LUMRO-924752 format. One line per field, with one value per atom (N, C-alpha, C): residue number from 1; residue in one letter; atom name; x, y, z. Coordinates in Angstrom, 3 decimals, padded with zeros to 6 digits, m for minus. Each point is the difference from the previous one (the first is absolute). Example, Ala and Ser with C-alpha at 12.3 -4.5 7.8 and 13.67 -1.06 7.14 Angstrom:
<rs>
i: [1, 1, 1, 2, 2, 2]
aa: [A, A, A, S, S, S]
at: [N, CA, C, N, CA, C]
xx: [013.190, m000.890, 000.900, m000.350, 000.820, m000.770]
yy: [m005.690, 001.190, 001.200, 001.050, 001.190, 001.090]
zz: [007.800, 000.000, 000.000, m000.720, 000.060, 000.730]
</rs>
This chain:
<rs>
i: [1, 1, 1, 2, 2, 2, 3, 3, 3, 4, 4, 4, 5, 5, 5, 6, 6, 6, 7, 7, 7, 8, 8, 8, 9, 9, 9, 10, 10, 10, 11, 11, 11, 12, 12, 12, 13, 13, 13, 14, 14, 14, 15, 15, 15, 16, 16, 16, 17, 17, 17, 18, 18, 18, 19, 19, 19, 20, 20, 20, 21, 21, 21, 22, 22, 22, 23, 23, 23, 24, 24, 24, 25, 25, 25, 26, 26, 26, 27, 27, 27, 28, 28, 28, 29, 29, 29, 30, 30, 30, 31, 31, 31, 32, 32, 32, 33, 33, 33, 34, 34, 34, 35, 35, 35, 36, 36, 36, 37, 37, 37, 38, 38, 38, 39, 39, 39, 40, 40, 40, 41, 41, 41, 42, 42, 42, 43, 43, 43, 44, 44, 44, 45, 45, 45, 46, 46, 46, 47, 47, 47, 48, 48, 48, 49, 49, 49, 50, 50, 50, 51, 51, 51, 52, 52, 52, 53, 53, 53, 54, 54, 54, 55, 55, 55, 56, 56, 56, 57, 57, 57, 58, 58, 58, 59, 59, 59, 60, 60, 60, 61, 61, 61, 62, 62, 62, 63, 63, 63, 64, 64, 64, 65, 65, 65, 66, 66, 66, 67, 67, 67, 68, 68, 68, 69, 69, 69, 70, 70, 70, 71, 71, 71, 72, 72, 72, 73, 73, 73, 74, 74, 74, 75, 75, 75, 76, 76, 76, 77, 77, 77, 78, 78, 78, 79, 79, 79, 80, 80, 80, 81, 81, 81, 82, 82, 82, 83, 83, 83, 84, 84, 84, 85, 85, 85, 86, 86, 86, 87, 87, 87, 88, 88, 88, 89, 89, 89, 90, 90, 90, 91, 91, 91, 92, 92, 92, 93, 93, 93, 94, 94, 94, 95, 95, 95, 96, 96, 96, 97, 97, 97, 98, 98, 98, 99, 99, 99, 100, 100, 100, 101, 101, 101, 102, 102, 102, 103, 103, 103, 104, 104, 104, 105, 105, 105, 106, 106, 106]
aa: [M, M, M, N, N, N, T, T, T, E, E, E, S, S, S, S, S, S, A, A, A, E, E, E, M, M, M, V, V, V, F, F, F, N, N, N, M, M, M, A, A, A, E, E, E, D, D, D, L, L, L, T, T, T, I, I, I, Y, Y, Y, S, S, S, V, V, V, A, A, A, E, E, E, L, L, L, K, K, K, D, D, D, S, S, S, F, F, F, M, M, M, E, E, E, Y, Y, Y, A, A, A, E, E, E, K, K, K, T, T, T, Q, Q, Q, E, E, E, L, L, L, K, K, K, V, V, V, T, T, T, L, L, L, E, E, E, Q, Q, Q, V, V, V, T, T, T, E, E, E, F, F, F, D, D, D, S, S, S, A, A, A, G, G, G, F, F, F, Q, Q, Q, L, L, L, M, M, M, M, M, M, F, F, F, I, I, I, I, I, I, N, N, N, F, F, F, A, A, A, N, N, N, A, A, A, T, T, T, E, E, E, K, K, K, T, T, T, C, C, C, V, V, V, I, I, I, K, K, K, R, R, R, L, L, L, S, S, S, K, K, K, P, P, P, V, V, V, I, I, I, D, D, D, V, V, V, L, L, L, M, M, M, L, L, L, L, L, L, G, G, G, M, M, M, N, N, N, E, E, E, D, D, D, F, F, F, S, S, S, F, F, F, K, K, K, K, K, K, N, N, N, L, L, L, A, A, A, S, S, S, Q, Q, Q, E, E, E, A, A, A, S, S, S, L, L, L]
at: [N, CA, C, N, CA, C, N, CA, C, N, CA, C, N, CA, C, N, CA, C, N, CA, C, N, CA, C, N, CA, C, N, CA, C, N, CA, C, N, CA, C, N, CA, C, N, CA, C, N, CA, C, N, CA, C, N, CA, C, N, CA, C, N, CA, C, N, CA, C, N, CA, C, N, CA, C, N, CA, C, N, CA, C, N, CA, C, N, CA, C, N, CA, C, N, CA, C, N, CA, C, N, CA, C, N, CA, C, N, CA, C, N, CA, C, N, CA, C, N, CA, C, N, CA, C, N, CA, C, N, CA, C, N, CA, C, N, CA, C, N, CA, C, N, CA, C, N, CA, C, N, CA, C, N, CA, C, N, CA, C, N, CA, C, N, CA, C, N, CA, C, N, CA, C, N, CA, C, N, CA, C, N, CA, C, N, CA, C, N, CA, C, N, CA, C, N, CA, C, N, CA, C, N, CA, C, N, CA, C, N, CA, C, N, CA, C, N, CA, C, N, CA, C, N, CA, C, N, CA, C, N, CA, C, N, CA, C, N, CA, C, N, CA, C, N, CA, C, N, CA, C, N, CA, C, N, CA, C, N, CA, C, N, CA, C, N, CA, C, N, CA, C, N, CA, C, N, CA, C, N, CA, C, N, CA, C, N, CA, C, N, CA, C, N, CA, C, N, CA, C, N, CA, C, N, CA, C, N, CA, C, N, CA, C, N, CA, C, N, CA, C, N, CA, C, N, CA, C, N, CA, C, N, CA, C, N, CA, C, N, CA, C, N, CA, C, N, CA, C, N, CA, C, N, CA, C, N, CA, C, N, CA, C, N, CA, C, N, CA, C]
xx: [007.572, 000.519, 001.138, 000.495, 000.765, m000.623, 000.908, m000.289, 000.783, m000.374, 001.517, m000.083, 001.079, m000.840, 001.834, 000.079, 001.061, 001.411, m000.238, 001.278, m000.199, m000.274, 000.565, m001.735, 000.535, m000.089, m000.423, m000.851, m000.729, m000.690, 000.342, m000.761, m001.040, m001.452, m000.481, m000.557, 000.325, m000.492, m000.960, m001.130, m001.718, m000.205, m001.016, m000.452, 000.315, m000.465, 000.064, 002.142, 000.339, 001.218, 000.643, m001.193, m000.388, 001.459, m000.505, 000.614, m001.031, m000.837, m001.290, 000.355, 001.457, m000.536, 001.997, 001.051, 001.017, 000.550, m000.751, 001.326, m000.798, m002.123, 000.943, 000.044, 000.359, 000.759, 001.408, 000.508, 001.672, 000.165, m001.113, 000.107, m000.486, m000.697, 000.190, 001.142, 000.692, 000.889, 000.820, 000.444, 001.624, m000.998, m000.831, m000.428, 000.977, m000.951, 000.151, 002.055, 000.715, 000.836, 001.125, m000.360, 000.584, m000.606, m000.011, m000.284, 000.181, 001.001, 000.874, 001.160, 000.484, 001.211, 000.071, m001.506, m000.747, m000.762, m000.006, m001.080, m000.349, m001.717, m000.870, m001.226, m000.082, m001.286, m000.938, m001.168, m000.735, m000.746, m000.770, m000.048, m001.452, m000.274, m000.982, m001.352, m000.923, m001.617, 000.876, 000.687, 000.450, m001.466, m000.269, m001.132, m000.037, 000.813, 000.614, 001.110, 000.703, 001.663, 000.507, 000.034, 001.253, 000.470, 001.344, 000.743, 000.308, m000.815, 000.130, 000.863, m001.102, m000.270, 001.294, 000.962, 001.469, 001.046, 000.152, 000.307, 000.133, m001.000, 000.309, 000.557, m001.019, 001.224, 001.676, 000.335, 001.695, 000.323, m000.526, m000.279, 000.755, m001.022, 000.795, 000.958, m000.363, 001.416, 001.655, m000.389, 001.163, 000.293, m001.194, 000.313, 000.507, m000.299, 000.357, 001.640, 000.476, 001.224, 001.159, m000.739, 000.707, 000.342, m001.337, 000.068, 000.331, 000.816, 000.731, m001.478, m000.852, m001.135, m000.263, m000.357, m000.196, m001.497, m000.409, m001.667, m000.009, m001.231, m000.833, m001.556, m000.239, m000.859, m001.173, m001.264, m000.652, m001.182, m000.751, m000.370, m001.549, 001.240, m000.858, m000.322, m001.469, m001.696, 000.210, m001.040, 000.223, 000.139, m000.543, m000.135, 001.542, 000.510, 002.253, 000.689, m000.850, 001.176, m000.649, m000.954, m000.047, 000.485, m000.211, 001.314, 001.421, 000.615, 001.380, 000.260, m001.285, 000.682, m000.657, m000.052, m000.144, 001.008, 000.015, 001.424, 001.466, m000.461, 001.469, 000.474, m000.003, 000.543, 000.239, m001.507, m000.123, 001.453, 001.017, 001.161, 000.802, m000.506, 001.003, m000.492, m001.458, m000.986, 000.135, 000.977, m000.297, m001.348, m000.846, m001.035, m000.703, m000.447, m000.846, m001.367, m000.551, m001.602, m000.993, m000.024, m000.675, 000.193, 000.857, 000.001, m000.742, m001.137, m000.564, 000.641, 001.341, 000.327, 001.463, m000.516, 001.656, 000.453, 001.510, 000.446, 001.964, 000.125, 001.346, 000.718, 001.253, 000.984, 000.795, m000.093, 000.827, 001.356]
yy: [056.076, m001.248, m000.026, 000.183, 000.095, m000.615, m001.324, m000.843, m000.240, 000.500, 000.364, m001.260, m000.231, m001.445, 000.619, m000.521, 000.052, m000.240, m000.278, m001.423, 000.359, 000.790, 000.010, 000.850, 000.954, 000.699, m000.285, m000.491, m000.623, 001.690, m000.348, 001.017, m001.111, 000.596, m001.271, 000.726, m000.122, m000.053, 000.016, 001.688, m000.123, m001.088, m000.365, m000.869, 000.547, 001.548, 000.116, 000.778, m000.365, m000.179, 000.534, 001.701, m000.733, 001.829, 000.492, 001.462, 001.077, 000.054, 000.143, 000.464, m000.718, m000.133, m000.196, m000.253, 000.270, 001.105, 001.637, 000.089, 000.525, 000.513, m000.527, m001.413, m001.207, m001.147, 001.025, 001.178, m000.330, 000.647, 001.554, 000.337, m000.656, m000.752, m000.839, m001.142, m000.360, m000.612, 000.576, 001.512, 000.733, 000.755, m000.230, m000.149, m000.559, m001.140, m001.409, m000.495, 000.515, m000.339, 000.679, 000.891, 000.560, 000.304, m000.728, m001.017, m000.734, m001.141, m001.345, m000.240, m001.450, 000.031, m001.058, m001.120, m000.373, m000.697, 000.396, 000.581, m001.856, 000.185, m000.783, m000.508, 000.238, 000.064, m001.078, 000.025, m001.250, 000.263, m000.849, 000.225, m000.609, m001.006, m000.599, m000.311, 001.922, 000.347, 000.966, m000.463, 001.075, m000.992, 000.962, m000.474, m000.924, 002.184, 000.382, 000.507, m000.104, m000.072, 000.688, 001.117, 000.225, m000.331, 001.641, 000.024, 001.557, m000.201, 001.832, m001.007, m000.607, m001.138, m000.939, m000.344, m000.278, 000.628, 001.388, 001.414, m000.051, m000.059, 000.770, m001.315, m001.370, m001.205, 000.449, 000.176, 000.023, 001.045, 000.807, 002.012, m000.906, m000.970, m000.159, m000.306, m001.181, m001.476, 001.603, 001.114, 000.865, 000.352, 000.511, 001.048, m000.528, m001.372, m000.495, m000.104, m000.432, m000.745, 001.528, 001.050, 001.374, 000.917, m000.168, 000.395, m001.827, m000.784, m001.242, m000.191, m000.644, m000.198, m002.209, m000.049, m001.289, 000.245, m000.952, 000.025, m001.777, m000.002, m001.101, m000.460, 000.135, m000.548, m000.468, 000.070, m001.559, m000.489, m000.638, m000.854, 000.832, m000.261, 000.099, m000.315, 000.754, m000.208, m000.691, m000.998, m000.637, 001.370, 001.637, 000.594, 000.691, 000.365, m000.087, m001.050, m001.095, m001.076, m000.582, 000.312, m000.371, 001.423, 001.346, 001.111, m000.417, m000.519, m000.364, m000.758, m000.876, m001.451, 000.395, 001.231, m000.036, 000.815, 001.371, 000.472, m000.371, m001.896, m000.618, 000.415, 000.551, m000.187, m001.322, m000.910, m000.551, m000.331, m000.493, m000.364, 001.054, 001.410, 000.883, m000.138, m000.319, 000.391, m001.468, m001.039, m001.512, 000.266, m001.064, m000.532, m000.742, m000.849, m000.856, 000.143, m000.389, 000.330, m000.630, m001.002, m000.828, 000.675, m000.292, 001.058, 001.066, m000.374, 000.441, 001.206, 000.152, 000.829, 000.485, 000.638, 000.906, 001.031, m000.559, 001.501, m000.251, 001.378, 000.036, 001.083, m000.477, 000.829, 000.964, 000.773, 001.168, 000.841]
zz: [008.428, m000.464, 000.759, 001.209, 000.623, 001.363, 000.620, 000.423, 001.377, 001.629, 000.792, 000.759, 001.119, 000.490, 000.735, 001.095, 000.662, 000.483, m001.282, m001.022, m000.627, m001.810, m000.295, m000.860, m001.573, m000.713, m001.500, m000.249, m001.517, m000.279, m001.814, m001.013, m000.528, 000.524, m001.539, m000.984, m001.208, m000.638, m000.377, m000.525, m000.545, m000.683, m000.463, m000.901, m001.393, m001.049, m000.676, m000.198, m001.036, m000.036, m001.019, m000.831, m001.257, m000.438, m000.865, m000.665, 001.019, 000.609, 000.573, 001.426, 001.083, 000.992, 000.414, m000.907, m000.088, 000.984, m000.189, 000.154, 001.398, 000.681, 001.584, 000.503, m000.534, 001.199, 000.097, m001.012, m000.220, 001.907, m000.595, 001.046, 001.577, 000.379, 000.682, 000.358, m000.819, 000.122, 000.573, 000.029, m000.219, 001.711, 000.073, 002.072, 000.679, m001.071, 000.618, 000.346, m000.824, m000.521, 001.380, m000.034, 000.759, 001.281, 001.125, 000.788, 000.688, m001.112, m000.449, m000.329, 000.298, m000.618, m000.486, 000.038, m000.075, m001.334, m000.992, m001.109, 000.014, 000.662, m000.178, m001.225, m001.187, m000.539, m000.463, 000.068, m000.226, m001.130, m000.835, m001.408, 000.330, 000.586, m000.047, m000.141, 000.244, m000.048, m002.195, m000.282, m001.641, m001.230, m000.433, m000.937, m001.255, m000.132, m000.782, m000.904, m000.543, 000.038, m001.135, m000.694, m001.426, 000.224, m000.847, m000.404, 000.835, 001.400, 000.371, 001.055, 000.423, 000.801, 001.001, m001.614, m000.166, m000.057, m000.367, 000.069, 001.844, 001.017, 001.265, 000.529, 000.209, m000.155, m000.262, m000.875, m000.639, 000.786, 000.813, 000.092, 001.552, m000.111, 002.190, 000.230, m001.339, 000.238, 000.517, m001.213, m000.773, 001.270, 000.820, 000.813, 001.768, m000.339, 000.903, m000.135, m000.825, m000.305, 000.231, m000.807, 000.503, 000.866, 001.346, 001.103, 000.846, m000.202, 000.439, 000.938, 000.429, 000.359, m000.449, 000.500, m000.418, m000.487, m000.901, m000.628, m000.302, 000.765, m000.106, m000.932, m000.778, m000.861, 000.365, 000.623, m000.222, m000.507, 000.636, m000.918, m000.732, m001.219, m001.160, m000.750, m000.589, m000.147, m001.490, m000.836, m001.525, m000.310, m000.751, m000.308, 000.062, 000.712, 000.046, m001.091, 000.991, 000.013, m002.076, m000.385, m001.481, m000.574, 000.454, m000.294, m000.506, 000.880, 000.222, m001.216, m000.090, m000.625, m001.602, 000.218, m001.653, m000.520, 001.073, m000.644, 000.530, 000.605, m000.402, 001.698, 001.258, 000.934, 001.219, m000.255, 000.570, 001.243, m001.341, 000.462, 001.641, m000.096, 000.335, 001.173, m000.034, 001.125, 001.011, m000.147, m000.020, 000.152, m000.636, 000.680, m001.174, 000.409, m001.061, 000.322, m001.310, m000.724, 001.230, 000.738, 000.444, 001.822, m000.288, 002.491, 000.541, 000.914, 000.249, 001.392, m000.114, 001.295, m001.261, m000.772, m000.903, 001.774, m000.563, 000.400, m000.681, m000.675, m000.083, 001.230, m000.442, 001.340, m000.977, m000.218, m000.777, 001.043]
</rs>
């Protein structure tokens, strides 16, 4: 899930971001978060996204705020965008439906 380069660390979410996988992903995210001050999360590989996935996204944002870390969620996949639009959260994540490269800085 994580990719590291000399310049930055990015947490790449798995394809399945549903109730069946979020507990394991949360644990992996916490290990990643301990190693960096700037949280960079990509969602481009996510093909399944449900309310548990949304809750994990909100946890990441709240965690960043509570620990005063920078949080950037980028490259939202179509399933993620669809759920955010369904929940009326598209304004909160500052994206337009048809953009190929989605990024939200929080």
